[in-house]
C-alpha positions as CSV (number, residue, x, y, z in Angstrom):
1,M,-23.2,-18.9,-31.0
2,Y,-26.5,-20.8,-30.8
3,I,-24.8,-23.5,-28.7
4,Y,-23.5,-21.0,-26.2
5,E,-26.9,-19.2,-25.9
6,A,-28.6,-22.6,-25.3
7,F,-25.9,-23.3,-22.6
8,V,-26.7,-20.0,-21.0
9,A,-30.4,-20.6,-21.0
10,T,-29.9,-24.0,-19.4
11,M,-27.5,-22.6,-16.8
12,L,-29.8,-19.8,-15.8
13,Q,-32.3,-22.2,-14.3
14,P,-32.8,-21.7,-10.6
15,G,-30.7,-23.8,-8.2
16,L,-27.9,-24.6,-10.7
17,F,-25.6,-21.8,-9.5
18,K,-25.7,-23.0,-5.9
19,A,-25.2,-26.6,-7.0
20,L,-22.1,-25.7,-8.9
21,N,-20.7,-23.6,-6.1
22,M,-20.7,-20.5,-8.1
23,A,-21.6,-17.0,-7.0
24,S,-25.2,-16.7,-6.1
25,V,-27.6,-13.7,-6.8
26,K,-31.2,-13.0,-5.9
27,I,-33.7,-10.1,-5.7
28,V,-34.1,-9.0,-2.1
29,F,-36.6,-6.6,-0.5
30,Y,-34.2,-4.8,1.9
31,K,-36.7,-4.3,4.7
32,H,-33.9,-3.7,7.2
33,K,-33.5,-0.2,5.7
34,V,-36.5,2.1,5.8
35,L,-36.4,5.3,3.9
36,D,-37.9,8.6,4.9
37,D,-41.1,7.9,2.9
38,G,-41.6,4.6,4.7
39,T,-40.5,2.5,1.8
40,S,-37.6,0.0,1.6
41,P,-35.2,-0.5,-1.3
42,I,-35.2,-3.4,-3.7
43,V,-31.7,-4.7,-4.4
44,L,-29.7,-7.5,-5.9
45,Q,-27.9,-9.6,-3.3
46,I,-24.7,-11.2,-4.6
47,I,-22.7,-13.7,-2.6
48,H,-19.5,-15.4,-3.5
49,K,-16.9,-17.1,-1.2
50,R,-18.9,-15.9,1.8
51,I,-18.7,-12.3,0.9
52,R,-21.9,-10.4,0.3
53,R,-22.6,-7.3,-1.7
54,I,-25.7,-5.3,-2.3
55,H,-26.5,-3.6,-5.7
56,S,-29.4,-1.1,-5.7
57,L,-32.1,-1.6,-8.4
58,K,-33.0,2.1,-8.0
59,Y,-36.5,1.5,-6.7
60,S,-38.3,1.1,-3.3
61,C,-41.8,0.2,-2.1
62,K,-43.7,-0.5,1.1
63,I,-43.7,-3.9,2.7
64,D,-47.3,-4.6,1.8
65,E,-46.6,-3.8,-1.8
66,W,-43.9,-6.6,-2.1
67,D,-44.5,-10.2,-3.0
68,D,-41.6,-12.0,-1.5
69,N,-42.4,-15.4,-3.1
70,Q,-42.4,-14.1,-6.7
71,K,-39.9,-11.3,-6.0
72,I,-42.1,-8.7,-7.6
73,I,-44.0,-5.6,-6.7
74,K,-47.7,-6.2,-6.3
75,S,-49.9,-3.9,-8.5
76,K,-52.8,-2.5,-6.5
77,D,-53.4,0.8,-8.4
78,K,-54.6,0.1,-12.0
79,S,-53.0,3.4,-13.1
80,Q,-49.6,2.1,-12.0
81,K,-50.1,-1.3,-13.7
82,H,-47.8,-0.7,-16.7
83,F,-45.2,1.1,-14.6
84,I,-45.1,-1.8,-12.1
85,R,-44.8,-4.3,-14.9
86,E,-41.8,-2.4,-16.3
87,M,-40.2,-2.3,-12.9
88,N,-40.6,-6.0,-12.4
89,M,-39.2,-6.7,-15.8
90,H,-36.2,-4.5,-14.9
91,F,-35.6,-6.5,-11.8
92,E,-35.7,-9.8,-13.7
93,E,-33.5,-8.4,-16.5
94,S,-30.9,-7.2,-13.9
95,L,-31.0,-10.6,-12.3
96,L,-30.3,-12.4,-15.6
97,K,-27.6,-9.9,-16.4
98,V,-25.7,-10.7,-13.2
99,K,-26.1,-14.5,-13.8
100,K,-24.6,-14.0,-17.3
101,I,-21.7,-12.0,-15.9
102,I,-21.0,-14.9,-13.5
103,L,-21.2,-17.4,-16.2
104,E,-18.7,-15.3,-18.3
105,L,-16.3,-15.1,-15.4
106,E,-16.6,-18.8,-14.8
107,R,-16.1,-19.6,-18.5
108,E,-12.9,-17.5,-18.4
109,A,-11.7,-19.6,-15.5
110,K,-10.9,-16.4,-13.5
111,N,-10.5,-16.3,-9.8
112,Y,-13.1,-13.5,-9.6
113,T,-14.5,-11.7,-6.6
114,V,-18.0,-10.2,-5.8
115,D,-16.6,-6.8,-6.6
116,D,-15.6,-8.0,-10.1
117,I,-19.2,-8.9,-10.7
118,I,-20.4,-5.5,-9.4
119,S,-17.9,-3.7,-11.6
120,K,-19.1,-5.5,-14.7
121,L,-22.7,-4.9,-13.8
122,K,-22.2,-1.2,-13.4
123,G,-20.3,-1.0,-16.6
124,V,-18.1,1.3,-14.7
125,D,-15.5,-0.3,-12.5
126,S,-15.8,1.0,-8.9
127,A,-14.6,-1.7,-6.5
128,S,-14.7,-2.0,-2.8
129,V,-11.8,0.0,-1.3
130,L,-11.0,-2.5,1.4
131,D,-11.2,-5.5,-0.9
132,F,-8.8,-3.8,-3.3
133,I,-6.3,-3.1,-0.5
134,E,-6.6,-6.7,0.6
135,K,-5.7,-7.8,-2.9
136,R,-2.8,-5.3,-3.0
137,I,-1.4,-6.7,0.3
138,E,-1.5,-10.2,-1.1
139,E,0.3,-9.1,-4.2
140,L,3.0,-7.3,-2.2
141,Y,3.6,-10.4,0.0
142,K,3.9,-12.5,-3.1
143,Q,6.4,-10.1,-4.6
144,K,8.4,-10.3,-1.3
145,K,7.8,-6.6,-0.6
146,D,7.0,-7.3,3.1
147,G,7.6,-3.7,4.2
148,N,5.1,-2.2,1.7
149,A,2.7,-5.0,2.5
150,Q,2.9,-4.2,6.2
151,A,2.3,-0.5,5.5
152,Y,-0.8,-1.3,3.5
153,K,-2.0,-3.7,6.1
154,N,-1.7,-1.0,8.8
155,H,-3.5,1.5,6.4
156,Y,-6.2,-1.2,5.8
157,G,-6.9,-1.3,9.6
158,V,-7.2,2.5,9.9
159,I,-9.6,2.8,6.9
160,G,-11.6,-0.2,8.2
161,Q,-12.0,1.4,11.6
162,F,-13.1,4.7,10.0
163,I,-15.7,3.4,7.5
164,K,-17.0,0.4,9.6
165,S,-18.2,-1.3,6.5
166,K,-17.0,-3.3,3.5
167,D,-19.4,-1.7,1.1
168,F,-17.4,1.4,0.5
169,T,-16.3,1.9,-3.1
170,F,-13.9,4.3,-4.8
171,D,-16.7,6.4,-6.3
172,Q,-17.8,7.2,-2.8
173,M,-14.3,8.6,-2.0
174,T,-15.0,12.3,-2.6
175,Y,-13.2,15.5,-1.4
176,K,-15.7,15.7,1.4
177,W,-15.0,12.1,2.5
178,L,-11.2,12.8,2.5
179,K,-11.7,15.8,4.8
180,K,-13.8,13.7,7.1
181,F,-11.1,11.0,7.1
182,E,-8.5,13.7,7.9
183,T,-10.6,15.0,10.8
184,Y,-10.8,11.4,12.1
185,L,-7.0,11.0,11.9
186,I,-6.6,14.2,13.8
187,S,-9.0,13.0,16.5
188,R,-6.8,9.9,16.8
189,G,-3.8,12.1,17.6
190,N,-2.0,11.6,14.3
191,S,0.6,14.2,13.5
192,T,0.7,16.2,10.3
193,N,3.2,13.9,8.8
194,G,1.3,10.9,10.1
195,I,-1.8,12.1,8.3
196,S,0.3,12.8,5.2
197,F,1.5,9.2,5.2
198,Q,-2.0,7.8,5.4
199,M,-3.2,10.1,2.6
200,R,-0.3,9.4,0.4
201,T,-0.9,5.7,0.8
202,L,-4.6,6.2,0.0
203,R,-3.7,8.2,-3.1
204,A,-1.4,5.5,-4.3
205,I,-4.2,3.0,-3.8
206,Y,-6.6,5.1,-5.8
207,N,-4.1,5.6,-8.6
208,R,-3.5,1.9,-8.8
209,A,-7.3,1.3,-8.9
210,I,-7.6,3.7,-11.8
211,K,-4.9,1.8,-13.8
212,E,-6.7,-1.4,-13.1
213,K,-10.0,0.1,-14.3
214,L,-11.6,-0.3,-10.9
215,A,-12.1,3.5,-10.2
216,K,-13.1,6.4,-12.4
217,K,-10.4,8.9,-13.3
218,E,-13.0,11.7,-13.6
219,N,-13.9,11.2,-9.9
220,Y,-10.3,11.5,-8.7
221,P,-10.6,13.4,-5.4
222,F,-6.9,14.2,-4.9
223,D,-7.0,17.0,-7.6
224,D,-8.8,19.1,-5.0
225,Y,-7.5,17.7,-1.8
226,K,-3.9,18.8,-1.0
227,I,-1.7,16.6,1.2
228,H,0.3,18.7,3.7
229,S,3.5,17.7,5.6
230,T,6.1,19.4,7.9
231,K,9.8,19.2,7.8
232,T,11.1,16.5,10.1
233,Q,13.9,16.9,12.6
234,K,17.4,17.1,11.1
235,R,18.7,13.6,10.7
236,A,21.9,14.1,8.8
237,L,25.4,14.0,10.4
238,K,28.4,16.0,9.3
239,K,31.4,14.2,7.8
240,E,33.5,14.7,11.0
241,E,30.8,12.9,13.0
242,I,30.7,10.0,10.5
243,I,34.5,9.7,10.9
244,K,34.2,9.6,14.7
245,I,31.6,6.8,14.4
246,R,33.9,4.9,12.0
247,D,36.9,5.2,14.3
248,L,35.2,4.5,17.6
249,D,36.9,1.7,19.6
250,L,34.1,-0.7,20.6
251,T,36.3,-3.6,21.9
252,G,34.3,-5.7,24.3
253,K,31.0,-4.5,22.9
254,P,30.2,-6.8,20.0
255,A,26.5,-5.9,19.7
256,V,27.2,-2.2,19.5
257,E,30.1,-2.8,17.1
258,R,27.9,-4.8,14.8
259,A,25.3,-1.9,14.8
260,R,28.1,0.5,14.0
261,D,29.4,-1.6,11.2
262,I,25.9,-1.9,9.6
263,F,25.6,1.9,9.9
264,M,28.9,2.4,8.2
265,F,28.2,-0.2,5.5
266,S,25.0,1.7,4.7
267,F,26.9,4.9,4.4
268,Y,29.5,3.3,2.1
269,C,26.7,1.9,-0.1
270,M,25.0,5.2,-0.9
271,G,22.6,5.1,2.1
272,M,21.5,1.5,1.5
273,S,18.5,0.8,3.6
274,F,18.6,-1.6,6.6
275,V,16.0,-3.9,5.0
276,D,18.2,-4.3,1.9
277,I,21.3,-4.9,4.0
278,A,19.3,-7.6,5.9
279,Y,18.2,-9.4,2.8
280,L,21.6,-9.2,1.1
281,K,23.0,-12.5,0.1
282,V,26.5,-13.7,-0.9
283,E,25.3,-14.3,-4.5
284,D,24.6,-10.6,-4.8
285,I,28.4,-9.9,-4.6
286,R,30.2,-10.6,-7.9
287,N,33.6,-9.3,-9.0
288,G,33.8,-6.6,-6.4
289,R,30.4,-5.2,-7.3
290,L,27.1,-5.4,-5.6
291,Y,23.9,-6.4,-7.5
292,Y,20.6,-6.3,-5.7
293,S,17.0,-5.3,-6.0
294,R,15.6,-2.8,-3.6
295,Q,12.9,-4.2,-1.3
296,K,10.8,-1.1,-1.4
297,T,10.7,-0.3,-5.1
298,S,12.3,-3.4,-6.8
299,Q,14.8,-1.0,-8.4
300,Q,17.9,-2.8,-9.6
301,Y,21.3,-1.7,-8.2
302,N,24.7,-2.4,-9.6
303,F,27.7,-0.5,-8.1
304,E,31.3,-1.0,-7.0
305,L,31.9,-2.0,-3.5
306,L,34.3,0.4,-1.8
307,P,37.3,-1.2,0.0
308,P,36.0,-0.3,3.5
309,A,32.6,-1.8,2.6
310,M,34.3,-5.0,1.5
311,E,36.2,-5.1,4.8
312,I,33.0,-4.9,6.8
313,I,31.5,-7.7,4.6
314,K,34.5,-10.0,5.2
315,K,34.2,-9.4,8.9
316,Y,30.8,-11.1,8.9
317,S,30.9,-13.6,6.0
318,D,33.5,-15.9,4.4
319,L,31.5,-15.5,1.1
320,R,31.6,-19.2,0.4
321,N,27.9,-20.1,0.4
322,P,26.0,-18.1,-2.3
323,D,22.6,-18.7,-0.6
324,E,23.7,-17.3,2.8
325,Y,22.8,-13.9,4.1
326,V,25.9,-11.6,4.2
327,F,25.1,-10.2,7.7
328,P,23.8,-12.0,10.7
329,I,20.4,-10.1,10.8
330,I,17.8,-12.5,9.5
331,D,17.6,-15.9,11.1
332,P,17.6,-18.4,8.2
333,D,15.6,-20.9,10.3
334,N,12.9,-18.3,11.1
335,D,9.6,-19.0,9.2
336,D,8.9,-15.2,9.2
337,P,12.0,-13.5,7.9
338,Y,10.3,-10.1,7.8
339,R,9.6,-10.3,11.6
340,S,13.1,-11.4,12.2
341,Y,14.4,-8.3,10.2
342,Q,12.1,-6.0,12.2
343,T,13.3,-7.3,15.5
344,Q,17.0,-6.9,14.5
345,R,16.3,-3.4,13.2
346,Q,15.0,-2.3,16.6
347,K,18.0,-3.9,18.3
348,T,20.4,-2.2,15.9
349,N,18.8,1.2,16.4
350,H,18.9,0.7,20.2
351,K,22.6,0.0,20.0
352,L,23.2,3.0,17.8
353,K,21.9,5.2,20.6
354,D,24.7,3.8,22.7
355,V,27.1,4.9,20.0
356,A,25.6,8.4,20.0
357,K,26.0,8.6,23.8
358,L,29.6,7.5,23.7
359,L,30.4,10.2,21.1
360,E,28.0,12.8,22.5
361,I,26.2,13.1,19.2
362,S,22.9,15.0,19.8
363,T,21.2,13.6,16.7
364,S,18.9,10.7,17.4
365,L,21.1,8.0,15.7
366,T,19.3,5.3,13.7
367,S,20.2,3.2,10.7
368,Y,18.2,5.7,8.6
369,V,20.6,8.5,9.6
370,A,23.3,6.9,7.4
371,R,21.1,7.4,4.4
372,H,20.4,11.0,5.1
373,S,24.0,11.6,5.9
374,W,25.3,10.1,2.7
375,A,22.9,12.4,0.7
376,T,23.9,15.5,2.7
377,I,27.6,15.0,2.5
378,A,27.4,14.1,-1.2
379,K,25.5,17.4,-1.8
380,R,28.0,19.4,0.2
381,S,30.8,17.8,-1.8
382,G,29.3,19.1,-5.0
383,V,27.5,16.0,-6.2
384,P,24.5,17.1,-8.3
385,T,21.0,16.4,-6.8
386,A,20.1,14.3,-9.8
387,V,23.0,11.9,-9.1
388,I,22.1,11.8,-5.4
389,S,18.5,11.0,-6.4
390,E,19.8,8.1,-8.6
391,G,21.9,6.8,-5.7
392,L,19.0,6.9,-3.2
393,G,16.7,5.2,-5.7
394,H,14.2,8.1,-5.7
395,T,11.8,8.4,-8.7
396,T,11.9,12.3,-8.5
397,E,14.4,14.9,-7.3
398,K,11.5,16.3,-5.2
399,T,11.8,13.4,-2.8
400,T,15.5,13.8,-2.6
401,Q,15.2,17.4,-1.7
402,I,13.4,16.4,1.5
403,Y,16.6,14.7,2.5
404,L,18.6,17.8,1.7
405,D,16.4,20.6,3.1
406,S,17.9,20.4,6.6
407,F,21.2,22.0,5.5
408,E,20.3,24.2,2.6
409,N,19.9,27.3,4.8
410,E,23.4,26.7,6.2
411,V,24.9,26.5,2.7
412,L,23.1,29.7,1.6
413,D,24.1,31.6,4.7
414,A,27.8,30.6,4.2
415,A,27.6,31.7,0.5
416,N,26.0,35.0,1.5
417,R,28.8,35.7,4.0
418,L,31.4,35.2,1.3
419,I,30.0,38.0,-0.9
420,T,29.1,40.4,1.9
421,L,30.8,43.8,1.3
């Protein structure tokens, strides 16, 4: 213990932190900010990896009361002498506390950030919102969850434009702040569901920060703020329409035919999402079963491939090379497979609109409609909602119900007609 204390005492000498390329900290008279009483705050300035943070020392003074060389308040009034001494000791103690925190983080060989230092200093972990989102984006990319990473990246841009600062922490995210952010989104022309998406993303981020001890649970603003959404346009097809798509003769239209085949494969595989179809590899098919991990949630799937699904697979793959993609969606030579997937998804949806025109289907046909249609037809066929929820990979039946709401009234109306006297 004595050896470590001696080490700390040595390391706290001025200049050593900079020489060792560690985080730096110093007491700063923040003259750029002038308060209503004409004073400016005294703060700790912490810099690490070119990122700067300010931590308030809860005191301010006028510029002629500050000694910038010694980093202390000058005592002019004798009656204030003891108070000023205490304040200067507080500044020095806070400075030493931060230096010790930095040394601890260095000793633990952690790849720490400025916000980690601030969190430990406060004793309550309340990190920068934008920095936390940045970390989350990096994690998602490493986990190969490119879609989620892209969604967080877009959200990061929206939040950044709104707060115009990197010094915004979770404890500043109050109910009042959420309402201001909502007003901002409305002014940008976001729809109710667009606002709902942004708020749900922000809520997920806050919940994650609480789990990581970077936000206070008692400050959670979403207990009071309610997220609203509206029902989307009906996106499910009837069984008769799915059969028409299946049987459509697309001879001489290979691009449209491929789009149709991907749509039908999704339907045969319990509404398998386009991104999961895109990343599907030959090695995922074993003994007539499909084994894969959903890109969005990492949920593991294992189910029997129906004969028509296998027919579609064999149409596009000889199943010889386990490392090859099953469908010609992602270019294996593309350095950015996610961008390749996005491009092909757009092309597929464009071709599906041609299918809709040929069959005079009024629903806006996209690859996602196959997912909704599978859920709808399964429900109408008597499959319990819990089973449908499992097939879709939803964590709650409430999410599944969103898929099914578009036809519940029709079912109820038909049932009511049956018992009308």
